[in-house]
C-alpha positions as a Markdown table, in Angstrom:
| # | Residue | x | y | z |
|---|---|---|---|---|
| 1 | Met | -83.3 | 74.6 | 31.3 |
| 2 | Leu | -82.5 | 71.1 | 29.9 |
| 3 | Val | -85.3 | 68.5 | 30.0 |
| 4 | Lys | -84.5 | 65.0 | 30.2 |
| 5 | Val | -86.4 | 61.8 | 29.9 |
| 6 | Pro | -85.6 | 58.4 | 31.2 |
| 7 | Leu | -84.2 | 55.4 | 29.3 |
| 8 | Leu | -82.8 | 57.5 | 26.4 |
| 9 | Leu | -79.4 | 56.5 | 24.9 |
| 10 | Ser | -76.4 | 58.6 | 25.3 |
| 11 | Leu | -74.1 | 58.7 | 22.2 |
| 12 | Ser | -71.2 | 58.2 | 24.7 |
| 13 | His | -72.5 | 54.9 | 25.7 |
| 14 | Pro | -69.5 | 52.3 | 25.5 |
| 15 | Ser | -71.1 | 49.1 | 25.5 |
| 16 | Val | -71.7 | 48.6 | 21.9 |
| 17 | Ala | -69.0 | 50.5 | 19.9 |
| 18 | Phe | -67.4 | 48.4 | 17.2 |
| 19 | Ala | -64.5 | 49.2 | 15.1 |
| 20 | Pro | -64.5 | 48.5 | 11.2 |
| 21 | Tyr | -62.5 | 45.7 | 9.9 |
| 22 | Ser | -61.5 | 44.3 | 6.5 |
| 23 | His | -61.6 | 40.6 | 6.6 |
| 24 | Leu | -65.4 | 40.2 | 5.6 |
| 25 | Val | -66.1 | 36.6 | 5.6 |
| 26 | Gly | -69.4 | 34.8 | 5.5 |
| 27 | Lys | -71.4 | 37.7 | 4.3 |
| 28 | Ser | -74.6 | 37.2 | 2.4 |
| 29 | Ser | -74.4 | 38.0 | -1.5 |
| 30 | Leu | -77.3 | 40.3 | -0.8 |
| 31 | Leu | -74.8 | 42.9 | 0.6 |
| 32 | Gly | -72.4 | 42.3 | -2.4 |
| 33 | Val | -69.9 | 40.2 | -0.7 |
| 34 | Lys | -69.1 | 36.6 | -1.4 |
| 35 | Ser | -71.1 | 34.3 | 0.8 |
| 36 | Ser | -69.0 | 31.8 | 2.9 |
| 37 | Ser | -71.0 | 29.7 | 5.3 |
| 38 | Tyr | -69.7 | 26.7 | 7.1 |
| 39 | Ser | -70.7 | 23.6 | 9.1 |
| 40 | Ile | -69.0 | 22.4 | 12.1 |
| 41 | Thr | -69.9 | 19.0 | 13.8 |
| 42 | Arg | -68.9 | 17.5 | 17.2 |
| 43 | Asn | -66.8 | 14.9 | 15.4 |
| 44 | Ser | -64.8 | 17.3 | 13.2 |
| 45 | Arg | -62.0 | 19.1 | 14.8 |
| 46 | Asn | -60.0 | 19.6 | 11.6 |
| 47 | Leu | -62.1 | 21.6 | 9.4 |
| 48 | Val | -62.1 | 21.2 | 5.6 |
| 49 | Arg | -63.8 | 23.6 | 3.2 |
| 50 | Asn | -64.1 | 24.1 | -0.4 |
| 51 | Glu | -62.4 | 27.3 | -0.3 |
| 52 | Val | -60.4 | 28.0 | 2.9 |
| 53 | Thr | -60.1 | 31.6 | 4.4 |
| 54 | Ser | -57.9 | 32.1 | 7.4 |
| 55 | Ile | -59.3 | 34.7 | 9.8 |
| 56 | Pro | -57.1 | 36.4 | 12.5 |
| 57 | Gln | -59.4 | 36.5 | 15.4 |
| 58 | Arg | -59.3 | 37.2 | 19.1 |
| 59 | Ser | -60.1 | 34.0 | 21.2 |
| 60 | Pro | -63.6 | 34.2 | 22.4 |
| 61 | Leu | -63.0 | 33.5 | 26.1 |
| 62 | Ser | -59.4 | 35.0 | 26.3 |
| 63 | Ser | -57.2 | 37.8 | 24.9 |
| 64 | Arg | -55.0 | 35.6 | 22.7 |
| 65 | Trp | -55.1 | 35.8 | 18.9 |
| 66 | Met | -55.8 | 32.6 | 16.9 |
| 67 | Thr | -56.5 | 31.6 | 13.3 |
| 68 | Thr | -59.8 | 29.7 | 12.4 |
| 69 | Glu | -60.6 | 27.9 | 9.2 |
| 70 | Val | -64.1 | 27.9 | 7.8 |
| 71 | Asp | -66.1 | 25.3 | 5.9 |
| 72 | Ala | -68.0 | 26.6 | 3.1 |
| 73 | Val | -70.5 | 23.5 | 3.0 |
| 74 | Ser | -73.8 | 23.7 | 4.5 |
| 75 | Asp | -75.6 | 20.5 | 4.6 |
| 76 | Glu | -78.1 | 18.3 | 6.7 |
| 77 | Ile | -80.5 | 21.4 | 7.1 |
| 78 | Thr | -83.9 | 20.0 | 6.9 |
| 79 | Val | -87.3 | 21.2 | 5.8 |
| 80 | Asp | -88.4 | 21.5 | 9.5 |
| 81 | Asp | -85.3 | 23.5 | 10.2 |
| 82 | His | -86.4 | 26.1 | 7.6 |
| 83 | Arg | -89.9 | 26.1 | 9.2 |
| 84 | Tyr | -88.4 | 27.0 | 12.5 |
| 85 | Met | -85.9 | 29.5 | 10.8 |
| 86 | Lys | -88.9 | 31.4 | 9.4 |
| 87 | Leu | -90.4 | 31.8 | 13.0 |
| 88 | Glu | -87.0 | 33.2 | 14.4 |
| 89 | Ile | -86.9 | 35.6 | 11.5 |
| 90 | Glu | -90.3 | 36.8 | 12.5 |
| 91 | Ala | -89.2 | 37.2 | 16.0 |
| 92 | Ala | -86.2 | 39.3 | 14.9 |
| 93 | Ala | -88.6 | 41.6 | 13.1 |
| 94 | Arg | -90.2 | 42.6 | 16.4 |
| 95 | Gly | -87.0 | 44.5 | 17.5 |
| 96 | Val | -86.3 | 46.4 | 14.2 |
| 97 | Gly | -86.0 | 50.0 | 14.7 |
| 98 | Asn | -85.3 | 49.7 | 18.5 |
| 99 | Thr | -81.8 | 48.0 | 18.9 |
| 100 | Tyr | -79.4 | 50.6 | 17.6 |
| 101 | Pro | -76.5 | 50.3 | 17.4 |
| 102 | Asn | -77.0 | 46.5 | 17.9 |
| 103 | Pro | -78.6 | 44.3 | 15.3 |
| 104 | Ser | -82.2 | 42.9 | 15.4 |
| 105 | Val | -81.8 | 39.3 | 16.3 |
| 106 | Gly | -84.3 | 36.4 | 16.8 |
| 107 | Cys | -84.1 | 33.0 | 18.4 |
| 108 | Val | -86.3 | 29.9 | 18.7 |
| 109 | Leu | -85.6 | 26.9 | 20.8 |
| 110 | Val | -87.0 | 23.5 | 19.9 |
| 111 | Ser | -87.0 | 20.1 | 21.6 |
| 112 | Ser | -86.8 | 17.2 | 19.2 |
| 113 | Val | -88.2 | 14.9 | 21.8 |
| 114 | Asn | -91.7 | 15.9 | 20.8 |
| 115 | Asp | -91.1 | 18.5 | 18.2 |
| 116 | Glu | -92.2 | 21.3 | 20.5 |
| 117 | Ile | -91.1 | 25.0 | 20.6 |
| 118 | Ile | -89.9 | 25.6 | 24.2 |
| 119 | Gly | -88.6 | 29.0 | 23.9 |
| 120 | Thr | -88.7 | 32.2 | 21.6 |
| 121 | Gly | -87.0 | 35.5 | 22.0 |
| 122 | Phe | -85.7 | 38.5 | 20.2 |
| 123 | His | -83.2 | 41.2 | 21.2 |
| 124 | Pro | -85.3 | 44.4 | 22.2 |
| 125 | Arg | -82.6 | 47.0 | 22.6 |
| 126 | Ala | -79.1 | 47.7 | 23.6 |
| 127 | Gly | -78.2 | 47.0 | 27.2 |
| 128 | Tyr | -80.8 | 44.3 | 27.5 |
| 129 | Pro | -80.1 | 40.4 | 27.0 |
| 130 | His | -79.9 | 39.1 | 23.4 |
| 131 | Ala | -82.4 | 37.0 | 21.7 |
| 132 | Glu | -80.9 | 33.7 | 22.7 |
| 133 | Val | -81.3 | 34.7 | 26.4 |
| 134 | Phe | -85.0 | 35.7 | 26.2 |
| 135 | Ala | -85.5 | 32.3 | 24.5 |
| 136 | Leu | -83.7 | 30.6 | 27.3 |
| 137 | Phe | -85.6 | 32.6 | 30.0 |
| 138 | Glu | -88.8 | 30.9 | 28.5 |
| 139 | Ala | -87.4 | 27.3 | 28.1 |
| 140 | Cys | -86.1 | 27.4 | 31.6 |
| 141 | Gly | -89.1 | 28.6 | 33.1 |
| 142 | Tyr | -88.0 | 31.9 | 34.3 |
| 143 | Val | -90.8 | 33.8 | 32.2 |
| 144 | Glu | -94.0 | 32.8 | 30.7 |
| 145 | Ser | -93.1 | 34.2 | 27.3 |
| 146 | Gly | -89.7 | 35.3 | 25.9 |
| 147 | Val | -91.4 | 37.3 | 23.4 |
| 148 | Glu | -93.8 | 39.2 | 25.7 |
| 149 | Ser | -90.9 | 39.8 | 28.0 |
| 150 | Ala | -88.7 | 41.4 | 25.2 |
| 151 | Met | -91.9 | 43.2 | 23.9 |
| 152 | Ala | -92.3 | 44.7 | 27.4 |
| 153 | Val | -88.8 | 46.2 | 26.9 |
| 154 | Val | -89.8 | 47.7 | 23.6 |
| 155 | Glu | -93.2 | 49.1 | 25.0 |
| 156 | Asn | -91.3 | 50.8 | 27.9 |
| 157 | Thr | -89.0 | 52.3 | 25.3 |
| 158 | Lys | -91.9 | 54.0 | 23.6 |
| 159 | Gln | -94.0 | 54.8 | 26.7 |
| 160 | Pro | -91.9 | 54.4 | 29.8 |
| 161 | Arg | -93.7 | 52.6 | 32.6 |
| 162 | Met | -97.3 | 53.5 | 31.1 |
| 163 | Lys | -98.7 | 50.1 | 30.9 |
| 164 | Ser | -99.2 | 48.2 | 34.0 |
| 165 | Asp | -99.2 | 44.8 | 32.5 |
| 166 | Ala | -95.9 | 45.7 | 30.8 |
| 167 | Ser | -94.5 | 47.1 | 33.8 |
| 168 | Asp | -94.9 | 44.0 | 35.8 |
| 169 | Ile | -93.2 | 41.8 | 33.2 |
| 170 | Leu | -90.5 | 44.5 | 32.7 |
| 171 | Ser | -89.8 | 44.3 | 36.5 |
| 172 | Asp | -89.3 | 40.6 | 36.2 |
| 173 | Val | -87.1 | 41.1 | 33.3 |
| 174 | Asp | -84.9 | 43.7 | 35.1 |
| 175 | Asp | -84.7 | 41.3 | 38.0 |
| 176 | Leu | -83.4 | 38.6 | 35.6 |
| 177 | Leu | -81.0 | 41.0 | 33.9 |
| 178 | Asp | -79.4 | 41.8 | 37.3 |
| 179 | Arg | -78.9 | 38.1 | 37.8 |
| 180 | Tyr | -77.7 | 37.4 | 34.4 |
| 181 | Ser | -75.1 | 40.2 | 34.8 |
| 182 | Ser | -73.5 | 38.4 | 37.6 |
| 183 | Ser | -70.1 | 36.7 | 37.3 |
| 184 | Asp | -71.3 | 33.2 | 37.2 |
| 185 | Ser | -74.8 | 33.7 | 35.8 |
| 186 | Ala | -74.6 | 31.4 | 32.8 |
| 187 | Asn | -74.1 | 28.4 | 35.3 |
| 188 | Glu | -76.4 | 29.6 | 37.8 |
| 189 | Leu | -79.4 | 30.2 | 35.5 |
| 190 | Phe | -78.9 | 27.8 | 32.9 |
| 191 | Glu | -76.7 | 25.0 | 33.8 |
| 192 | Gly | -78.1 | 21.6 | 32.6 |
| 193 | Lys | -81.7 | 23.0 | 32.4 |
| 194 | Leu | -82.2 | 21.7 | 28.8 |
| 195 | Ser | -80.0 | 18.7 | 29.0 |
| 196 | Gly | -81.6 | 15.4 | 27.7 |
| 197 | Lys | -84.3 | 17.4 | 25.6 |
| 198 | Glu | -82.2 | 17.4 | 22.4 |
| 199 | Val | -82.8 | 21.2 | 21.9 |
| 200 | Thr | -81.9 | 22.9 | 18.7 |
| 201 | Ala | -81.5 | 26.6 | 18.8 |
| 202 | Tyr | -82.3 | 28.6 | 15.6 |
| 203 | Val | -80.8 | 32.0 | 15.5 |
| 204 | Thr | -80.7 | 34.7 | 12.8 |
| 205 | Leu | -77.2 | 35.8 | 13.8 |
| 206 | Glu | -74.2 | 33.9 | 15.2 |
| 207 | Pro | -74.3 | 34.0 | 19.1 |
| 208 | Cys | -71.8 | 36.4 | 20.6 |
| 209 | Cys | -68.8 | 34.9 | 22.4 |
| 210 | His | -67.3 | 38.0 | 24.3 |
| 211 | Tyr | -68.0 | 39.2 | 27.9 |
| 212 | Gly | -69.8 | 42.6 | 28.0 |
| 213 | Lys | -72.4 | 43.7 | 30.4 |
| 214 | Thr | -73.6 | 39.9 | 30.3 |
| 215 | Pro | -71.9 | 36.7 | 29.5 |
| 216 | Pro | -71.6 | 35.4 | 26.0 |
| 217 | Cys | -74.8 | 34.0 | 24.5 |
| 218 | Ala | -72.8 | 30.9 | 23.1 |
| 219 | Leu | -71.7 | 30.2 | 26.6 |
| 220 | Ser | -75.4 | 30.3 | 28.1 |
| 221 | Leu | -76.5 | 28.1 | 25.1 |
| 222 | Leu | -73.6 | 25.6 | 26.0 |
| 223 | Arg | -74.5 | 25.5 | 29.6 |
| 224 | Ala | -78.1 | 25.1 | 29.1 |
| 225 | Gly | -77.4 | 21.9 | 27.2 |
| 226 | Ile | -78.4 | 22.8 | 23.7 |
| 227 | Ser | -77.2 | 20.0 | 21.4 |
| 228 | Arg | -77.6 | 21.8 | 17.9 |
| 229 | Val | -77.6 | 25.3 | 16.6 |
| 230 | Ile | -78.8 | 26.4 | 13.2 |
| 231 | Ile | -77.3 | 30.0 | 12.4 |
| 232 | Gly | -78.8 | 32.2 | 9.6 |
| 233 | Phe | -75.8 | 34.7 | 9.2 |
| 234 | Arg | -72.4 | 34.7 | 10.6 |
| 235 | Asp | -71.6 | 37.7 | 12.9 |
| 236 | Pro | -69.1 | 40.2 | 11.1 |
| 237 | Asn | -68.3 | 41.8 | 14.4 |
| 238 | Pro | -64.6 | 41.2 | 14.9 |
| 239 | Arg | -65.2 | 40.5 | 18.5 |
| 240 | Val | -67.3 | 37.4 | 17.2 |
| 241 | Asp | -66.8 | 36.4 | 13.6 |
| 242 | Gly | -66.7 | 32.8 | 14.1 |
| 243 | Gly | -65.9 | 32.8 | 17.8 |
| 244 | Gly | -69.3 | 32.0 | 18.8 |
| 245 | Val | -69.3 | 28.8 | 16.6 |
| 246 | Leu | -66.0 | 27.8 | 18.1 |
| 247 | Val | -67.3 | 28.0 | 21.8 |
| 248 | Leu | -70.3 | 25.9 | 20.7 |
| 249 | Glu | -68.3 | 23.4 | 18.7 |
| 250 | Asn | -65.6 | 23.0 | 21.4 |
| 251 | Gly | -68.4 | 22.2 | 23.9 |
| 252 | Gly | -69.6 | 19.4 | 21.5 |
| 253 | Val | -72.6 | 21.2 | 19.9 |
| 254 | Glu | -73.5 | 20.6 | 16.3 |
| 255 | Val | -73.3 | 24.1 | 14.5 |
| 256 | Lys | -74.5 | 24.9 | 10.9 |
| 257 | Ile | -74.6 | 28.1 | 9.1 |
| 258 | Met | -77.0 | 28.7 | 6.2 |
| 259 | Ser | -75.9 | 30.4 | 3.1 |
| 260 | Ser | -77.6 | 32.7 | 0.6 |
| 261 | Asp | -75.0 | 31.7 | -2.2 |
| 262 | Lys | -76.9 | 29.4 | -4.6 |
| 263 | Ala | -73.6 | 27.8 | -5.4 |
| 264 | Val | -73.2 | 26.7 | -1.6 |
| 265 | Ala | -76.9 | 26.4 | -0.3 |
| 266 | Lys | -78.9 | 23.4 | -0.5 |
| 267 | Gly | -82.1 | 24.5 | -2.1 |
| 268 | Arg | -84.0 | 27.8 | -2.6 |
| 269 | Leu | -85.4 | 27.6 | 1.1 |
| 270 | Glu | -82.0 | 28.0 | 2.5 |
| 271 | Val | -81.2 | 30.8 | 0.0 |
| 272 | Ala | -84.3 | 32.6 | 0.9 |
| 273 | Asn | -84.0 | 32.2 | 4.8 |
| 274 | Ala | -80.3 | 33.1 | 4.7 |
| 275 | Ala | -81.0 | 36.2 | 2.8 |
| 276 | Ala | -83.8 | 37.2 | 5.1 |
| 277 | Cys | -81.4 | 36.8 | 8.1 |
| 278 | Ala | -78.8 | 38.9 | 6.3 |
| 279 | Asn | -81.5 | 41.5 | 5.5 |
| 280 | Thr | -82.3 | 42.0 | 9.3 |
| 281 | Val | -78.7 | 42.8 | 10.2 |
| 282 | Ser | -77.7 | 44.6 | 6.9 |
| 283 | Ala | -77.5 | 48.1 | 8.4 |
| 284 | Phe | -75.5 | 46.7 | 11.3 |
| 285 | Val | -72.9 | 45.0 | 8.9 |
| 286 | Lys | -72.6 | 48.4 | 7.0 |
| 287 | Arg | -72.0 | 50.3 | 10.2 |
| 288 | Ile | -69.1 | 47.9 | 11.3 |
| 289 | Ser | -67.6 | 47.2 | 7.9 |
| 290 | Pro | -65.5 | 49.3 | 5.6 |
| 291 | Arg | -67.8 | 51.1 | 3.1 |
| 292 | Asn | -65.6 | 50.8 | 0.1 |
| 293 | Ser | -62.3 | 49.1 | -1.0 |
| 294 | Asp | -60.1 | 52.1 | -0.1 |
| 295 | Glu | -59.7 | 51.5 | 3.7 |
| 296 | Ala | -57.3 | 54.3 | 4.1 |
| 297 | Ala | -59.4 | 57.0 | 2.6 |
| 298 | Leu | -62.4 | 55.6 | 4.6 |
| 299 | Val | -60.9 | 56.2 | 8.0 |
| 300 | Asp | -60.7 | 60.1 | 7.5 |
| 301 | Tyr | -63.3 | 60.3 | 4.5 |
| 302 | Asp | -64.8 | 63.1 | 6.4 |
| 303 | Lys | -61.6 | 65.2 | 6.2 |
| 304 | Ser | -61.6 | 64.5 | 2.3 |
| 305 | Ile | -64.9 | 66.5 | 2.0 |
| 306 | Asn | -63.6 | 69.9 | 0.6 |
| 307 | Gly | -65.4 | 72.9 | -0.4 |
| 308 | Ala | -66.0 | 71.7 | -4.0 |
| 309 | Lys | -67.5 | 68.6 | -2.8 |
| 310 | Arg | -69.7 | 70.4 | -0.3 |
| 311 | Ser | -70.8 | 72.6 | -3.2 |
| 312 | Leu | -71.7 | 69.6 | -5.1 |
| 313 | Leu | -73.7 | 68.1 | -2.2 |
| 314 | Arg | -75.7 | 71.4 | -1.9 |
| 315 | Thr | -76.2 | 71.3 | -5.6 |
| 316 | Val | -77.8 | 67.9 | -5.2 |
| 317 | Ala | -79.8 | 68.8 | -2.3 |
| 318 | Gly | -81.2 | 71.7 | -4.0 |
| 319 | Arg | -82.2 | 69.7 | -7.0 |
| 320 | Arg | -83.8 | 67.0 | -4.8 |
| 321 | Lys | -85.8 | 69.8 | -2.9 |
| 322 | Lys | -87.0 | 71.2 | -6.2 |
| 323 | Glu | -88.2 | 67.6 | -7.3 |
| 324 | Gly | -89.7 | 67.0 | -3.9 |
| 325 | Ala | -87.2 | 64.0 | -3.5 |
| 326 | Met | -85.3 | 65.3 | -0.5 |
| 327 | Lys | -85.2 | 62.7 | 2.3 |
| 328 | Glu | -86.0 | 64.6 | 5.6 |
| 329 | Val | -85.9 | 63.4 | 9.3 |
| 330 | Ala | -87.3 | 65.6 | 12.0 |
| 331 | Trp | -86.5 | 65.6 | 15.7 |
| 332 | Pro | -89.9 | 64.7 | 17.1 |
| 333 | Ser | -91.7 | 67.4 | 19.2 |
| 334 | Ser | -92.1 | 64.9 | 22.0 |
| 335 | Tyr | -88.3 | 64.3 | 22.5 |
| 336 | Pro | -86.2 | 66.3 | 25.0 |
| 337 | Ser | -85.2 | 70.0 | 23.9 |
| 338 | Ile | -83.0 | 72.9 | 25.1 |
| 339 | Asp | -84.5 | 76.0 | 26.4 |
| 340 | Val | -82.3 | 78.6 | 24.6 |
| 341 | Ser | -84.0 | 81.4 | 26.6 |
| 342 | Asp | -82.0 | 80.1 | 29.6 |
| 343 | Glu | -79.0 | 82.3 | 29.4 |
| 344 | Ser | -77.4 | 80.6 | 32.4 |
| 345 | Ile | -76.7 | 77.4 | 30.3 |
| 346 | Asp | -73.7 | 76.7 | 28.2 |
| 347 | Leu | -75.2 | 75.6 | 24.8 |
| 348 | Ala | -72.2 | 73.3 | 23.7 |
| 349 | Asp | -72.4 | 71.6 | 27.1 |
| 350 | Ala | -76.2 | 71.4 | 26.9 |
| 351 | Ile | -76.1 | 69.7 | 23.4 |
| 352 | Glu | -73.4 | 67.1 | 24.8 |
| 353 | Glu | -76.0 | 66.2 | 27.6 |
| 354 | Leu | -79.1 | 66.2 | 25.4 |
| 355 | Pro | -80.5 | 62.7 | 25.3 |
| 356 | Ile | -80.8 | 61.2 | 21.7 |
| 357 | His | -83.1 | 58.3 | 21.5 |
| 358 | His | -81.7 | 55.3 | 19.9 |
| 359 | Ser | -84.7 | 54.5 | 17.7 |
| 360 | Trp | -84.3 | 57.9 | 16.2 |
| 361 | Leu | -80.6 | 57.4 | 15.6 |
| 362 | Glu | -81.7 | 54.2 | 13.8 |
| 363 | Arg | -84.1 | 56.1 | 11.7 |
| 364 | Val | -81.3 | 58.6 | 10.6 |
| 365 | Asp | -78.9 | 55.6 | 10.0 |
| 366 | Lys | -81.3 | 53.9 | 7.6 |
| 367 | Ala | -82.1 | 57.1 | 5.9 |
| 368 | Leu | -78.4 | 57.9 | 5.3 |
| 369 | Trp | -77.8 | 54.2 | 4.0 |
| 370 | Asp | -80.9 | 54.6 | 1.7 |
| 371 | Asp | -80.3 | 58.2 | 0.4 |
| 372 | Glu | -76.7 | 59.1 | 1.3 |
| 373 | Leu | -77.7 | 62.9 | 1.5 |
| 374 | Ile | -80.4 | 63.7 | 3.9 |
| 375 | Leu | -82.0 | 66.8 | 5.7 |
| 376 | Leu | -82.3 | 66.8 | 9.5 |
| 377 | Arg | -84.9 | 69.2 | 10.8 |
| 378 | Leu | -83.6 | 70.0 | 14.3 |
| 379 | Asn | -85.8 | 73.0 | 15.3 |
| 380 | Ser | -87.7 | 70.9 | 18.0 |
| 381 | Ala | -84.4 | 70.2 | 19.6 |
| 382 | Val | -82.8 | 73.6 | 19.7 |
| 383 | Gln | -83.9 | 76.9 | 18.1 |
| 384 | Lys | -80.4 | 78.4 | 17.5 |
| 385 | Lys | -78.4 | 77.8 | 14.6 |
| 386 | Lys | -75.2 | 77.4 | 16.6 |
| 387 | Gly | -77.1 | 74.8 | 18.6 |
| 388 | Val | -78.2 | 73.1 | 15.4 |
| 389 | Lys | -74.5 | 72.9 | 14.3 |
| 390 | Phe | -73.3 | 71.5 | 17.5 |
| 391 | Leu | -76.1 | 68.8 | 17.4 |
| 392 | Gly | -75.6 | 68.0 | 13.7 |
| 393 | Gln | -71.8 | 67.5 | 14.5 |
| 394 | Arg | -72.5 | 65.1 | 17.4 |
| 395 | Ile | -74.9 | 63.1 | 15.3 |
| 396 | Ala | -72.4 | 63.0 | 12.5 |
| 397 | Ile | -69.7 | 61.6 | 14.7 |
| 398 | Glu | -72.0 | 58.9 | 16.0 |
| 399 | Leu | -73.1 | 57.8 | 12.4 |
| 400 | Lys | -69.6 | 58.5 | 10.9 |
| 401 | Ala | -71.2 | 61.1 | 8.5 |
| 402 | His | -70.6 | 64.5 | 7.3 |
| 403 | Val | -72.3 | 67.8 | 7.9 |
| 404 | Ala | -72.4 | 69.5 | 4.6 |
| 405 | Gln | -74.5 | 72.6 | 5.5 |
| 406 | Val | -76.4 | 74.1 | 8.3 |
| 407 | Ile | -79.2 | 76.5 | 7.2 |
| 408 | Gly | -81.3 | 77.9 | 10.0 |
| 409 | His | -82.7 | 74.8 | 12.0 |
| 410 | Thr | -81.8 | 72.3 | 9.3 |
| 411 | Cys | -78.7 | 70.2 | 8.8 |
| 412 | Leu | -77.7 | 68.7 | 5.6 |
| 413 | Met | -76.0 | 65.5 | 6.3 |
| 414 | Tyr | -74.0 | 63.1 | 4.0 |
| 415 | Arg | -72.6 | 59.8 | 4.3 |
| 416 | Pro | -71.4 | 57.6 | 1.4 |
| 417 | Gly | -73.1 | 54.3 | 0.8 |
| 418 | Ala | -71.9 | 50.9 | 0.5 |
| 419 | Pro | -70.9 | 51.2 | -2.3 |
| 420 | Pro | -71.1 | 54.9 | -2.9 |
| 421 | Val | -73.7 | 56.3 | -5.3 |
| 422 | Leu | -73.0 | 60.0 | -5.5 |
| 423 | Asp | -69.9 | 61.0 | -7.4 |
| 424 | Leu | -68.4 | 63.8 | -5.7 |
| 425 | Asp | -65.8 | 64.5 | -8.5 |
| 426 | Pro | -66.2 | 68.2 | -9.0 |
| 427 | Glu | -65.8 | 67.7 | -12.8 |
| 428 | Ile | -68.7 | 65.3 | -13.1 |
| 429 | Asp | -72.3 | 66.4 | -12.7 |
| 430 | Pro | -73.6 | 64.0 | -10.0 |
């Protein structure tokens, strides 16, 4: 018998699947890629930058391709801006571990009329509104607190409908999500709500510019009447990658992106805050970006793992186990499992239908980035070696990893880091 629980992520969920791309621009030096931030104002349509990079990119509100140029100069970011940026970084941290495969993002809305924070939010999990929208919900009076509303989603993920107060808030959030998912929701919910309040939006990651389950966050900010946006990190997702800035700039919004590059940034506060924003999305950036300079090999790197390389991986794993340094991630006993005593079920089909919690996938993803070679203990999910193999392969496909070995109820999984650490040359002792 297959046991299912609600609100668990299926790996076949299509809403947040991104393809890797090669034109990495605007990345923090924290990730080993040259930083390139830019500043766009309502009076500057022809952008000038110290070092121009042309970026092929899909238009944010159409299917046509265009080229954008990026200004590397970040200026006019004040001490107050940095103070509010720290608050939105703190907000983003609330979603860490619960947003896979999306990044953790925070947003703070501040009215300069009386220097008042009028809305704060963070992205609580994939399928729910992004940080900017939770902040707008609060600023426009739809919820009492954008943070508490997002936290209700997080709490429900961990303990579905267990807390009455969180359930009440979640019901309101679900109703707003239904409204926000409608065709003209950005206008209906936010049109002109913040006009005249001279509102600055502080957000850790560039607002999205593409339609998915909900309208683009950049469009919602624009409709609400936001006058200025400070961004901590440019979104490397090829569906965004500067498009969010263009939507805002074309609507007359002043946009600035911070830089962690000391040669570009205006002081240590900008370097520190930009690096902190980059850190919150580092795993997301790695997931959607090429992991080394050889893109052709990267695409089918799993197929390049031959018997000799698998042998080396097993040798490394044996050494780490002996030293007590082997990273292990276990399937929690509280998660769904497959009853292998039920002979009527098809094991392969049951594995495909088994819900896998998004927060657990995020743990595995992080462990792979940190250690490259990890051991998954899957006995709580299925107590058959064949089932462990099926489940390991399913997880590996989702995380673009390789199953190096299945022993009993454990699965040895490998994925090269960014850049790779283990040398799988059989002539070199790793």
